[in-house]
Steps between C-alpha positions, in 0.01 A plus 500: 500500500265789430154459647213694349285674756147359510225749420126477549216663314141595570301511178155595376315301233171568329291360217472660157185696598663624823205377710700294749824552686738242643796577727778250560868476590787301360876463510501425127269753341535402134462130577192567712338718235567229240325253731195726521496546122516122444221456759727327752476786749243566769145369459366857509712610205399189306129548573496871409770495228706749698846478348571855382766655725427866572749582775776343706706608799843378609592397857827389656348225716220248477359634825472854362325374189251293701423794731439726198287239323282460808479876548385550141248217519332688786472824302177613339478409132506867396825558693663207319396631158623849588837358605533316170404812306781698666755307293273366226223757436370327187495157669710351221625145537870484582662241275749247636768674295421833672542354845833622629605281789676701771326815378126536566284764336481684832379459856 
């Protein structure tokens, strides 16, 4: 039996006007983004309509993803935006079809 290695993601969401930023983690990135889009995600994303994915990072373990999520949540807002702009300078929404599981944009 072949077992697929579990992967975890840290992701950044924003609203259409790019005025808010949400950072989360998940072991099923596409499913989680679909939940945010259908307003079944976090209360924050529902309240501020933050469901546009701007960046995601891949981690081998849940622990690594949680550590990174917490680290990023403690960053200044400007640092977070600058990090996103490194891989997505125009702050374009990444579509679900563009999300390549097992291959993040960059870290």
